[in-house]
N, C-alpha and C positions, 0 to 999 in steps of 0.2 A: 430537538435539533431539526432544522428545516432542511431535510435531505434533498428535496427537489431543487431548492435554491442552490445548495452547496454543489450538487452534481452539475447543475447548469453553469455555475461560475467556473468550476474546474474545466468544463468543456470549452468555455469561451476563452480561457487562458491556456488551453492545451496542457492541462495538469491532471487529466483524468487517470493517467497511469500512476501518478504519485498517490492520488486519493484512493484508487483501487487497491494498491499495494497495502496502504495503511489500514483500509477497511478489511481487507482479507486477513491481515494479521490480527486485528481486533476481533474478527469473527472467530478465528481459531481459539483465541483466549476465552471468548464468551462461551464457546462450546465446551472447552476444557473446564470452565467454572460452572457448567450446567445452567447458564443463564439463557434459557431457551428463547425468551422474548427478544432479547438483544441480538442473539445469533440469527434469529429469523429475519429481523429487520435489516441487519447488515447483509444477509444473503440476498435480500431483495435489491439493496443498493448495488451490490456487486454485479448482479445481472444487468443492471442499467449501464454500469461502467464498463463491463466486459464487452458490450456491444459497440463501444466507441474507443476501444483500446488503440493506442497509437503504435506505429511501427518504429518510431524513432527512439533510440536509447537515450536515457536521461539519468540524472542523479536524484537523490532524495533531498534536494535543496543545496547541495554542495557544488554549485556551478563554478566557484572560484578554485576548485581543486586543480593542482597541477596534473599533467597527464600521467605521471608515475603513480600518484595516489588514486586516480580514477581507475587506472589499469589494475591496481591491487584490489580495489573494491569490486571491480568487474570479475576478477578471478575468484574472489571469496564469496560472491553473492549466492544466495539460496536459489533453489528451483523456482520458488514463488517470486523472488525479485527478478529472476530471468524472464519469467512469464510476463511480468509487468514492464519488462525492458528497463529496469532500474539498476544502476550500479550503486549498491549500498550493502553494508554489512549488517543492517538492522535485521534482527531475528525475533521470532515469537517469544523466546525467553527474555528478551529485553523488555517487552511489554508486560509479560507475566510478572516480572519483578516490580514494575511500576504500578500495576493494577492489582489491588487487593480484592479478593472475592467478598 
């Protein structure tokens, strides 16, 4: 994957928080699965994204959510989602189920 291009495109479109959150989740899964090379590369990408983290709260692609659903996701979000200013209920275990070691 061309991480330099992807992070640059995320920044151009103000989506670095979305990418940072997903990369952080993937990094946790990689560490849990003892995939050191992947975890190391994802950590490097995270450092780049962390430096350009946005202050604006966003969703993880559900821009059409009504306010009540967005409020519910905001209340249910993890500390990691809060760090990346995303209203989402996506969790590490959701990725773990999808990614087989």
